[in-house]
PQR file of N, CA, C, O and H, with PARSE charges and radii, in Angstrom:
ATOM      1  N   UNK A   1     -35.132  88.846 -10.973 -0.4000 1.5000
ATOM      2  CA  UNK A   1     -34.254  87.799 -10.496 -0.0000 2.0000
ATOM      3  C   UNK A   1     -34.684  86.434 -11.044  0.5500 1.7000
ATOM      4  O   UNK A   1     -33.836  85.643 -11.457 -0.5500 1.4000
ATOM      5  N   UNK A   2     -35.965  86.156 -11.053 -0.4000 1.5000
ATOM      6  CA  UNK A   2     -36.471  84.886 -11.549 -0.0000 2.0000
ATOM      7  C   UNK A   2     -36.182  84.752 -13.042  0.5500 1.7000
ATOM      8  O   UNK A   2     -35.833  83.669 -13.512 -0.5500 1.4000
ATOM      9  H   UNK A   2     -36.653  86.799 -10.718  0.4000 1.0000
ATOM     10  N   UNK A   3     -36.323  85.836 -13.781 -0.4000 1.5000
ATOM     11  CA  UNK A   3     -36.047  85.761 -15.227 -0.0000 2.0000
ATOM     12  C   UNK A   3     -34.560  85.496 -15.485  0.5500 1.7000
ATOM     13  O   UNK A   3     -34.220  84.810 -16.449 -0.5500 1.4000
ATOM     14  H   UNK A   3     -36.606  86.716 -13.400  0.4000 1.0000
ATOM     15  N   UNK A   4     -33.686  86.018 -14.656 -0.4000 1.5000
ATOM     16  CA  UNK A   4     -32.261  85.757 -14.809 -0.0000 2.0000
ATOM     17  C   UNK A   4     -31.941  84.291 -14.554  0.5500 1.7000
ATOM     18  O   UNK A   4     -31.102  83.710 -15.243 -0.5500 1.4000
ATOM     19  H   UNK A   4     -33.962  86.575 -13.873  0.4000 1.0000
ATOM     20  N   UNK A   5     -32.593  83.696 -13.583 -0.4000 1.5000
ATOM     21  CA  UNK A   5     -32.376  82.274 -13.277 -0.0000 2.0000
ATOM     22  C   UNK A   5     -32.899  81.403 -14.421  0.5500 1.7000
ATOM     23  O   UNK A   5     -32.248  80.436 -14.815 -0.5500 1.4000
ATOM     24  H   UNK A   5     -33.275  84.167 -13.023  0.4000 1.0000
ATOM     25  N   UNK A   6     -34.081  81.749 -14.957 -0.4000 1.5000
ATOM     26  CA  UNK A   6     -34.635  80.997 -16.091 -0.0000 2.0000
ATOM     27  C   UNK A   6     -33.720  81.112 -17.302  0.5500 1.7000
ATOM     28  O   UNK A   6     -33.504  80.133 -18.017 -0.5500 1.4000
ATOM     29  H   UNK A   6     -34.610  82.535 -14.638  0.4000 1.0000
ATOM     30  N   UNK A   7     -33.185  82.299 -17.531 -0.4000 1.5000
ATOM     31  CA  UNK A   7     -32.275  82.509 -18.658 -0.0000 2.0000
ATOM     32  C   UNK A   7     -30.995  81.681 -18.480  0.5500 1.7000
ATOM     33  O   UNK A   7     -30.469  81.130 -19.447 -0.5500 1.4000
ATOM     34  H   UNK A   7     -33.360  83.094 -16.951  0.4000 1.0000
ATOM     35  N   UNK A   8     -30.508  81.598 -17.260 -0.4000 1.5000
ATOM     36  CA  UNK A   8     -29.309  80.812 -16.973 -0.0000 2.0000
ATOM     37  C   UNK A   8     -29.533  79.334 -17.272  0.5500 1.7000
ATOM     38  O   UNK A   8     -28.675  78.691 -17.878 -0.5500 1.4000
ATOM     39  H   UNK A   8     -30.935  82.045 -16.474  0.4000 1.0000
ATOM     40  N   UNK A   9     -30.667  78.791 -16.859 -0.4000 1.5000
ATOM     41  CA  UNK A   9     -30.941  77.375 -17.070 -0.0000 2.0000
ATOM     42  C   UNK A   9     -31.240  77.052 -18.528  0.5500 1.7000
ATOM     43  O   UNK A   9     -31.037  75.913 -18.950 -0.5500 1.4000
ATOM     44  H   UNK A   9     -31.364  79.313 -16.367  0.4000 1.0000
ATOM     45  N   UNK A  10     -31.713  78.013 -19.307 -0.4000 1.5000
ATOM     46  CA  UNK A  10     -31.977  77.793 -20.730 -0.0000 2.0000
ATOM     47  C   UNK A  10     -30.721  77.951 -21.576  0.5500 1.7000
ATOM     48  O   UNK A  10     -30.698  77.517 -22.728 -0.5500 1.4000
ATOM     49  H   UNK A  10     -31.878  78.938 -18.964  0.4000 1.0000
ATOM     50  N   UNK A  11     -29.695  78.554 -21.035 -0.4000 1.5000
ATOM     51  CA  UNK A  11     -28.454  78.769 -21.780 -0.0000 2.0000
ATOM     52  C   UNK A  11     -27.758  77.440 -22.021  0.5500 1.7000
ATOM     53  O   UNK A  11     -27.656  76.614 -21.114 -0.5500 1.4000
ATOM     54  H   UNK A  11     -29.714  78.907 -20.100  0.4000 1.0000
ATOM     55  N   UNK A  12     -27.276  77.231 -23.251 -0.4000 1.5000
ATOM     56  CA  UNK A  12     -26.571  75.989 -23.585 -0.0000 2.0000
ATOM     57  C   UNK A  12     -25.225  76.280 -24.248  0.5500 1.7000
ATOM     58  O   UNK A  12     -24.796  75.527 -25.123 -0.5500 1.4000
ATOM     59  H   UNK A  12     -27.359  77.902 -23.988  0.4000 1.0000
ATOM     60  N   UNK A  13     -24.564  77.343 -23.852 -0.4000 1.5000
ATOM     61  CA  UNK A  13     -23.299  77.731 -24.461 -0.0000 2.0000
ATOM     62  C   UNK A  13     -22.179  76.727 -24.195  0.5500 1.7000
ATOM     63  O   UNK A  13     -21.328  76.535 -25.064 -0.5500 1.4000
ATOM     64  H   UNK A  13     -24.912  77.955 -23.141  0.4000 1.0000
ATOM     65  N   UNK A  14     -22.146  76.096 -23.059 -0.4000 1.5000
ATOM     66  CA  UNK A  14     -21.065  75.179 -22.722 -0.0000 2.0000
ATOM     67  C   UNK A  14     -21.312  73.749 -23.147  0.5500 1.7000
ATOM     68  O   UNK A  14     -20.458  72.889 -22.930 -0.5500 1.4000
ATOM     69  H   UNK A  14     -22.838  76.252 -22.353  0.4000 1.0000
ATOM     70  N   UNK A  15     -22.451  73.472 -23.745 -0.4000 1.5000
ATOM     71  CA  UNK A  15     -22.795  72.085 -24.092 -0.0000 2.0000
ATOM     72  C   UNK A  15     -21.843  71.510 -25.136  0.5500 1.7000
ATOM     73  O   UNK A  15     -21.501  70.330 -25.067 -0.5500 1.4000
ATOM     74  H   UNK A  15     -23.145  74.171 -23.922  0.4000 1.0000
ATOM     75  N   UNK A  16     -21.414  72.310 -26.089 -0.4000 1.5000
ATOM     76  CA  UNK A  16     -20.510  71.816 -27.129 -0.0000 2.0000
ATOM     77  C   UNK A  16     -19.159  71.462 -26.521  0.5500 1.7000
ATOM     78  O   UNK A  16     -18.545  70.469 -26.914 -0.5500 1.4000
ATOM     79  H   UNK A  16     -21.693  73.269 -26.145  0.4000 1.0000
ATOM     80  N   UNK A  17     -18.699  72.247 -25.585 -0.4000 1.5000
ATOM     81  CA  UNK A  17     -17.422  71.962 -24.930 -0.0000 2.0000
ATOM     82  C   UNK A  17     -17.488  70.641 -24.181  0.5500 1.7000
ATOM     83  O   UNK A  17     -16.549  69.847 -24.240 -0.5500 1.4000
ATOM     84  H   UNK A  17     -19.197  73.053 -25.266  0.4000 1.0000
ATOM     85  N   UNK A  18     -18.563  70.403 -23.494 -0.4000 1.5000
ATOM     86  CA  UNK A  18     -18.726  69.142 -22.759 -0.0000 2.0000
ATOM     87  C   UNK A  18     -18.747  67.978 -23.733  0.5500 1.7000
ATOM     88  O   UNK A  18     -18.145  66.939 -23.461 -0.5500 1.4000
ATOM     89  H   UNK A  18     -19.326  71.048 -23.446  0.4000 1.0000
ATOM     90  N   UNK A  19     -19.427  68.128 -24.860 -0.4000 1.5000
ATOM     91  CA  UNK A  19     -19.450  67.061 -25.866 -0.0000 2.0000
ATOM     92  C   UNK A  19     -18.047  66.740 -26.365  0.5500 1.7000
ATOM     93  O   UNK A  19     -17.687  65.569 -26.485 -0.5500 1.4000
ATOM     94  H   UNK A  19     -19.917  68.972 -25.081  0.4000 1.0000
ATOM     95  N   UNK A  20     -17.256  67.763 -26.654 -0.4000 1.5000
ATOM     96  CA  UNK A  20     -15.898  67.540 -27.145 -0.0000 2.0000
ATOM     97  C   UNK A  20     -15.021  66.886 -26.085  0.5500 1.7000
ATOM     98  O   UNK A  20     -14.191  66.038 -26.410 -0.5500 1.4000
ATOM     99  H   UNK A  20     -17.549  68.714 -26.555  0.4000 1.0000
ATOM    100  N   UNK A  21     -15.191  67.260 -24.849 -0.4000 1.5000
ATOM    101  CA  UNK A  21     -14.401  66.646 -23.777 -0.0000 2.0000
ATOM    102  C   UNK A  21     -14.742  65.161 -23.659  0.5500 1.7000
ATOM    103  O   UNK A  21     -13.844  64.332 -23.509 -0.5500 1.4000
ATOM    104  H   UNK A  21     -15.866  67.949 -24.585  0.4000 1.0000
ATOM    105  N   UNK A  22     -16.009  64.823 -23.724 -0.4000 1.5000
ATOM    106  CA  UNK A  22     -16.437  63.424 -23.619 -0.0000 2.0000
ATOM    107  C   UNK A  22     -15.940  62.632 -24.828  0.5500 1.7000
ATOM    108  O   UNK A  22     -15.452  61.513 -24.668 -0.5500 1.4000
ATOM    109  H   UNK A  22     -16.739  65.496 -23.845  0.4000 1.0000
ATOM    110  N   UNK A  23     -16.055  63.189 -26.026 -0.4000 1.5000
ATOM    111  CA  UNK A  23     -15.586  62.492 -27.221 -0.0000 2.0000
ATOM    112  C   UNK A  23     -14.068  62.297 -27.198  0.5500 1.7000
ATOM    113  O   UNK A  23     -13.572  61.237 -27.579 -0.5500 1.4000
ATOM    114  H   UNK A  23     -16.452  64.098 -26.155  0.4000 1.0000
ATOM    115  N   UNK A  24     -13.342  63.306 -26.755 -0.4000 1.5000
ATOM    116  CA  UNK A  24     -11.889  63.191 -26.677 -0.0000 2.0000
ATOM    117  C   UNK A  24     -11.479  62.136 -25.658  0.5500 1.7000
ATOM    118  O   UNK A  24     -10.556  61.359 -25.902 -0.5500 1.4000
ATOM    119  H   UNK A  24     -13.746  64.167 -26.445  0.4000 1.0000
ATOM    120  N   UNK A  25     -12.157  62.106 -24.529 -0.4000 1.5000
ATOM    121  CA  UNK A  25     -11.856  61.087 -23.517 -0.0000 2.0000
ATOM    122  C   UNK A  25     -12.143  59.682 -24.060  0.5500 1.7000
ATOM    123  O   UNK A  25     -11.392  58.747 -23.784 -0.5500 1.4000
ATOM    124  H   UNK A  25     -12.907  62.736 -24.331  0.4000 1.0000
ATOM    125  N   UNK A  26     -13.212  59.534 -24.818 -0.4000 1.5000
ATOM    126  CA  UNK A  26     -13.530  58.233 -25.397 -0.0000 2.0000
ATOM    127  C   UNK A  26     -12.472  57.794 -26.407  0.5500 1.7000
ATOM    128  O   UNK A  26     -12.078  56.628 -26.427 -0.5500 1.4000
ATOM    129  H   UNK A  26     -13.822  60.294 -25.042  0.4000 1.0000
ATOM    130  N   UNK A  27     -12.014  58.716 -27.237 -0.4000 1.5000
ATOM    131  CA  UNK A  27     -10.979  58.384 -28.227 -0.0000 2.0000
ATOM    132  C   UNK A  27      -9.678  58.007 -27.533  0.5500 1.7000
ATOM    133  O   UNK A  27      -9.025  57.043 -27.931 -0.5500 1.4000
ATOM    134  H   UNK A  27     -12.334  59.663 -27.221  0.4000 1.0000
ATOM    135  N   UNK A  28      -9.297  58.745 -26.511 -0.4000 1.5000
ATOM    136  CA  UNK A  28      -8.071  58.430 -25.771 -0.0000 2.0000
ATOM    137  C   UNK A  28      -8.196  57.064 -25.091  0.5500 1.7000
ATOM    138  O   UNK A  28      -7.244  56.283 -25.090 -0.5500 1.4000
ATOM    139  H   UNK A  28      -9.828  59.528 -26.187  0.4000 1.0000
ATOM    140  N   UNK A  29      -9.349  56.779 -24.520 -0.4000 1.5000
ATOM    141  CA  UNK A  29      -9.568  55.481 -23.880 -0.0000 2.0000
ATOM    142  C   UNK A  29      -9.497  54.326 -24.864  0.5500 1.7000
ATOM    143  O   UNK A  29      -8.896  53.293 -24.571 -0.5500 1.4000
ATOM    144  H   UNK A  29     -10.122  57.414 -24.520  0.4000 1.0000
ATOM    145  N   UNK A  30     -10.109  54.497 -26.031 -0.4000 1.5000
ATOM    146  CA  UNK A  30     -10.059  53.441 -27.042 -0.0000 2.0000
ATOM    147  C   UNK A  30      -8.647  53.251 -27.587  0.5500 1.7000
ATOM    148  O   UNK A  30      -8.226  52.123 -27.841 -0.5500 1.4000
ATOM    149  H   UNK A  30     -10.597  55.337 -26.269  0.4000 1.0000
ATOM    150  N   UNK A  31      -7.927  54.333 -27.766 -0.4000 1.5000
ATOM    151  CA  UNK A  31      -6.539  54.224 -28.240 -0.0000 2.0000
ATOM    152  C   UNK A  31      -5.679  53.503 -27.205  0.5500 1.7000
ATOM    153  O   UNK A  31      -4.848  52.668 -27.564 -0.5500 1.4000
ATOM    154  H   UNK A  31      -8.270  55.249 -27.560  0.4000 1.0000
ATOM    155  N   UNK A  32      -5.871  53.815 -25.939 -0.4000 1.5000
ATOM    156  CA  UNK A  32      -5.130  53.130 -24.882 -0.0000 2.0000
ATOM    157  C   UNK A  32      -5.445  51.651 -24.844  0.5500 1.7000
ATOM    158  O   UNK A  32      -4.546  50.828 -24.673 -0.5500 1.4000
ATOM    159  H   UNK A  32      -6.546  54.492 -25.647  0.4000 1.0000
ATOM    160  N   UNK A  33      -6.704  51.305 -25.002 -0.4000 1.5000
ATOM    161  CA  UNK A  33      -7.092  49.893 -25.008 -0.0000 2.0000
ATOM    162  C   UNK A  33      -6.494  49.163 -26.205  0.5500 1.7000
ATOM    163  O   UNK A  33      -6.065  48.016 -26.084 -0.5500 1.4000
ATOM    164  H   UNK A  33      -7.435  51.973 -25.141  0.4000 1.0000
ATOM    165  N   UNK A  34      -6.465  49.817 -27.346 -0.4000 1.5000
ATOM    166  CA  UNK A  34      -5.884  49.198 -28.537 -0.0000 2.0000
ATOM    167  C   UNK A  34      -4.381  48.987 -28.364  0.5500 1.7000
ATOM    168  O   UNK A  34      -3.851  47.942 -28.741 -0.5500 1.4000
ATOM    169  H   UNK A  34      -6.813  50.749 -27.444  0.4000 1.0000
ATOM    170  N   UNK A  35      -3.706  49.959 -27.805 -0.4000 1.5000
ATOM    171  CA  UNK A  35      -2.256  49.834 -27.604 -0.0000 2.0000
ATOM    172  C   UNK A  35      -1.950  48.698 -26.630  0.5500 1.7000
ATOM    173  O   UNK A  35      -1.025  47.917 -26.852 -0.5500 1.4000
ATOM    174  H   UNK A  35      -4.136  50.809 -27.498  0.4000 1.0000
ATOM    175  N   UNK A  36      -2.719  48.610 -25.565 -0.4000 1.5000
ATOM    176  CA  UNK A  36      -2.488  47.560 -24.574 -0.0000 2.0000
ATOM    177  C   UNK A  36      -2.740  46.176 -25.179  0.5500 1.7000
ATOM    178  O   UNK A  36      -1.986  45.241 -24.908 -0.5500 1.4000
ATOM    179  H   UNK A  36      -3.471  49.245 -25.384  0.4000 1.0000
ATOM    180  N   UNK A  37      -3.783  46.033 -25.989 -0.4000 1.5000
ATOM    181  CA  UNK A  37      -4.083  44.725 -26.565 -0.0000 2.0000
ATOM    182  C   UNK A  37      -3.080  44.320 -27.634  0.5500 1.7000
ATOM    183  O   UNK A  37      -2.829  43.128 -27.815 -0.5500 1.4000
ATOM    184  H   UNK A  37      -4.396  46.792 -26.209  0.4000 1.0000
ATOM    185  N   UNK A  38      -2.503  45.276 -28.343 -0.4000 1.5000
ATOM    186  CA  UNK A  38      -1.533  44.960 -29.386 -0.0000 2.0000
ATOM    187  C   UNK A  38      -0.144  44.740 -28.797  0.5500 1.7000
ATOM    188  O   UNK A  38       0.648  43.989 -29.365 -0.5500 1.4000
ATOM    189  H   UNK A  38      -2.708  46.244 -28.197  0.4000 1.0000
ATOM    190  N   UNK A  39       0.162  45.366 -27.692 -0.4000 1.5000
ATOM    191  CA  UNK A  39       1.503  45.330 -27.117 -0.0000 2.0000
ATOM    192  C   UNK A  39       1.969  43.913 -26.786  0.5500 1.7000
ATOM    193  O   UNK A  39       3.108  43.555 -27.086 -0.5500 1.4000
ATOM    194  H   UNK A  39      -0.482  45.976 -27.230  0.4000 1.0000
ATOM    195  N   UNK A  40       1.127  43.121 -26.185 -0.4000 1.5000
ATOM    196  CA  UNK A  40       1.515  41.763 -25.809 -0.0000 2.0000
ATOM    197  C   UNK A  40       1.843  40.901 -27.017  0.5500 1.7000
ATOM    198  O   UNK A  40       2.819  40.151 -26.998 -0.5500 1.4000
ATOM    199  H   UNK A  40       0.202  43.412 -25.941  0.4000 1.0000
ATOM    200  N   UNK A  41       1.048  41.000 -28.050 -0.4000 1.5000
ATOM    201  CA  UNK A  41       1.287  40.206 -29.257 -0.0000 2.0000
ATOM    202  C   UNK A  41       2.560  40.644 -29.964  0.5500 1.7000
ATOM    203  O   UNK A  41       3.332  39.809 -30.437 -0.5500 1.4000
ATOM    204  H   UNK A  41       0.255  41.610 -28.065  0.4000 1.0000
ATOM    205  N   UNK A  42       2.777  41.932 -30.035 -0.4000 1.5000
ATOM    206  CA  UNK A  42       3.969  42.410 -30.752 -0.0000 2.0000
ATOM    207  C   UNK A  42       5.240  42.099 -29.967  0.5500 1.7000
ATOM    208  O   UNK A  42       6.287  41.862 -30.569 -0.5500 1.4000
ATOM    209  H   UNK A  42       2.151  42.610 -29.650  0.4000 1.0000
ATOM    210  N   UNK A  43       5.170  42.096 -28.655 -0.4000 1.5000
ATOM    211  CA  UNK A  43       6.348  41.728 -27.853 -0.0000 2.0000
ATOM    212  C   UNK A  43       6.749  40.283 -28.103  0.5500 1.7000
ATOM    213  O   UNK A  43       7.929  39.993 -28.300 -0.5500 1.4000
ATOM    214  H   UNK A  43       4.320  42.288 -28.166  0.4000 1.0000
ATOM    215  N   UNK A  44       5.780  39.373 -28.098 -0.4000 1.5000
ATOM    216  CA  UNK A  44       6.110  37.962 -28.314 -0.0000 2.0000
ATOM    217  C   UNK A  44       6.565  37.724 -29.747  0.5500 1.7000
ATOM    218  O   UNK A  44       7.439  36.889 -29.977 -0.5500 1.4000
ATOM    219  H   UNK A  44       4.822  39.609 -27.938  0.4000 1.0000
ATOM    220  N   UNK A  45       6.002  38.427 -30.705 -0.4000 1.5000
ATOM    221  CA  UNK A  45       6.444  38.294 -32.091 -0.0000 2.0000
ATOM    222  C   UNK A  45       7.874  38.795 -32.245  0.5500 1.7000
ATOM    223  O   UNK A  45       8.679  38.178 -32.942 -0.5500 1.4000
ATOM    224  H   UNK A  45       5.292  39.106 -30.517  0.4000 1.0000
ATOM    225  N   UNK A  46       8.186  39.902 -31.604 -0.4000 1.5000
ATOM    226  CA  UNK A  46       9.543  40.435 -31.658 -0.0000 2.0000
ATOM    227  C   UNK A  46      10.554  39.504 -31.025  0.5500 1.7000
ATOM    228  O   UNK A  46      11.655  39.328 -31.547 -0.5500 1.4000
ATOM    229  H   UNK A  46       7.532  40.404 -31.038  0.4000 1.0000
ATOM    230  N   UNK A  47      10.190  38.906 -29.902 -0.4000 1.5000
ATOM    231  CA  UNK A  47      11.098  37.958 -29.252 -0.0000 2.0000
ATOM    232  C   UNK A  47      11.319  36.731 -30.126  0.5500 1.7000
ATOM    233  O   UNK A  47      12.446  36.251 -30.250 -0.5500 1.4000
ATOM    234  H   UNK A  47       9.296  39.048 -29.477  0.4000 1.0000
ATOM    235  N   UNK A  48      10.265  36.229 -30.725 -0.4000 1.5000
ATOM    236  CA  UNK A  48      10.393  35.063 -31.610 -0.0000 2.0000
ATOM    237  C   UNK A  48      11.260  35.360 -32.819  0.5500 1.7000
ATOM    238  O   UNK A  48      12.083  34.535 -33.215 -0.5500 1.4000
ATOM    239  H   UNK A  48       9.349  36.619 -30.624  0.4000 1.0000
ATOM    240  N   UNK A  49      11.080  36.521 -33.401 -0.4000 1.5000
ATOM    241  CA  UNK A  49      11.896  36.911 -34.551 -0.0000 2.0000
ATOM    242  C   UNK A  49      13.357  37.079 -34.143  0.5500 1.7000
ATOM    243  O   UNK A  49      14.257  36.656 -34.868 -0.5500 1.4000
ATOM    244  H   UNK A  49      10.411  37.191 -33.079  0.4000 1.0000
ATOM    245  N   UNK A  50      13.593  37.693 -32.990 -0.4000 1.5000
ATOM    246  CA  UNK A  50      14.957  37.861 -32.507 -0.0000 2.0000
ATOM    247  C   UNK A  50      15.637  36.533 -32.240  0.5500 1.7000
ATOM    248  O   UNK A  50      16.811  36.357 -32.567 -0.5500 1.4000
ATOM    249  H   UNK A  50      12.862  38.037 -32.402  0.4000 1.0000
ATOM    250  N   UNK A  51      14.909  35.597 -31.648 -0.4000 1.5000
ATOM    251  CA  UNK A  51      15.477  34.276 -31.380 -0.0000 2.0000
ATOM    252  C   UNK A  51      15.812  33.557 -32.681  0.5500 1.7000
ATOM    253  O   UNK A  51      16.865  32.927 -32.780 -0.5500 1.4000
ATOM    254  H   UNK A  51      13.956  35.740 -31.382  0.4000 1.0000
ATOM    255  N   UNK A  52      14.949  33.638 -33.664 -0.4000 1.5000
ATOM    256  CA  UNK A  52      15.195  32.998 -34.955 -0.0000 2.0000
ATOM    257  C   UNK A  52      16.418  33.610 -35.638  0.5500 1.7000
ATOM    258  O   UNK A  52      17.278  32.892 -36.147 -0.5500 1.4000
ATOM    259  H   UNK A  52      14.094  34.150 -33.583  0.4000 1.0000
ATOM    260  N   UNK A  53      16.487  34.934 -35.643 -0.4000 1.5000
ATOM    261  CA  UNK A  53      17.599  35.610 -36.314 -0.0000 2.0000
ATOM    262  C   UNK A  53      18.931  35.339 -35.610  0.5500 1.7000
ATOM    263  O   UNK A  53      19.964  35.223 -36.270 -0.5500 1.4000
ATOM    264  H   UNK A  53      15.788  35.518 -35.230  0.4000 1.0000
ATOM    265  N   UNK A  54      18.915  35.240 -34.298 -0.4000 1.5000
ATOM    266  CA  UNK A  54      20.168  34.998 -33.580 -0.0000 2.0000
ATOM    267  C   UNK A  54      20.645  33.555 -33.733  0.5500 1.7000
ATOM    268  O   UNK A  54      21.832  33.283 -33.554 -0.5500 1.4000
ATOM    269  H   UNK A  54      18.076  35.335 -33.763  0.4000 1.0000
ATOM    270  N   UNK A  55      19.750  32.632 -34.060 -0.4000 1.5000
ATOM    271  CA  UNK A  55      20.153  31.235 -34.223 -0.0000 2.0000
ATOM    272  C   UNK A  55      20.637  30.936 -35.638  0.5500 1.7000
ATOM    273  O   UNK A  55      21.146  29.843 -35.886 -0.5500 1.4000
ATOM    274  H   UNK A  55      18.785  32.853 -34.206  0.4000 1.0000
ATOM    275  N   UNK A  56      20.497  31.857 -36.552 -0.4000 1.5000
ATOM    276  CA  UNK A  56      20.899  31.627 -37.950 -0.0000 2.0000
ATOM    277  C   UNK A  56      22.286  32.183 -38.218  0.5500 1.7000
ATOM    278  O   UNK A  56      22.684  33.181 -37.617 -0.5500 1.4000
ATOM    279  H   UNK A  56      20.083  32.745 -36.350  0.4000 1.0000
ATOM    280  N   UNK A  57      23.016  31.552 -39.109 -0.4000 1.5000
ATOM    281  CA  UNK A  57      24.303  32.063 -39.558 -0.0000 2.0000
ATOM    282  C   UNK A  57      24.070  33.070 -40.675  0.5500 1.7000
ATOM    283  O   UNK A  57      23.087  32.981 -41.410 -0.5500 1.4000
ATOM    284  H   UNK A  57      22.692  30.741 -39.598  0.4000 1.0000
ATOM    285  N   UNK A  58      24.975  34.021 -40.793 -0.4000 1.5000
ATOM    286  CA  UNK A  58      24.823  35.059 -41.814 -0.0000 2.0000
ATOM    287  C   UNK A  58      24.964  34.482 -43.220  0.5500 1.7000
ATOM    288  O   UNK A  58      24.394  35.028 -44.165 -0.5500 1.4000
ATOM    289  H   UNK A  58      25.774  34.094 -40.196  0.4000 1.0000
ATOM    290  N   UNK A  59      25.686  33.427 -43.372 -0.4000 1.5000
ATOM    291  CA  UNK A  59      25.880  32.838 -44.701 -0.0000 2.0000
ATOM    292  C   UNK A  59      24.696  32.046 -45.200  0.5500 1.7000
ATOM    293  O   UNK A  59      24.631  31.741 -46.391 -0.5500 1.4000
ATOM    294  H   UNK A  59      26.149  32.983 -42.604  0.4000 1.0000
ATOM    295  N   UNK A  60      23.745  31.695 -44.330 -0.4000 1.5000
ATOM    296  CA  UNK A  60      22.602  30.877 -44.722 -0.0000 2.0000
ATOM    297  C   UNK A  60      21.400  31.674 -45.238  0.5500 1.7000
ATOM    298  O   UNK A  60      20.366  31.100 -45.577 -0.5500 1.4000
ATOM    299  H   UNK A  60      23.798  31.942 -43.363  0.4000 1.0000
ATOM    300  N   UNK A  61      21.543  32.968 -45.292 -0.4000 1.5000
ATOM    301  CA  UNK A  61      20.416  33.783 -45.772 -0.0000 2.0000
ATOM    302  C   UNK A  61      20.473  33.793 -47.240  0.5500 1.7000
ATOM    303  O   UNK A  61      19.629  34.414 -47.887 -0.5500 1.4000
ATOM    304  H   UNK A  61      22.383  33.434 -45.016  0.4000 1.0000
TER
END
């Protein structure tokens, strides 16, 4: 029984899976942070471009 417990604690079969889960969570978190930080700037740029385009006449391009 003691040898079975020692063998269980020395086993590292699931360690790679845990590493991949942690790395995937980190990538998803960084992607979410990047999207959130870019979203505000792109919204204001889009609004500014839309306002400029709507104030111009088609013949002035």
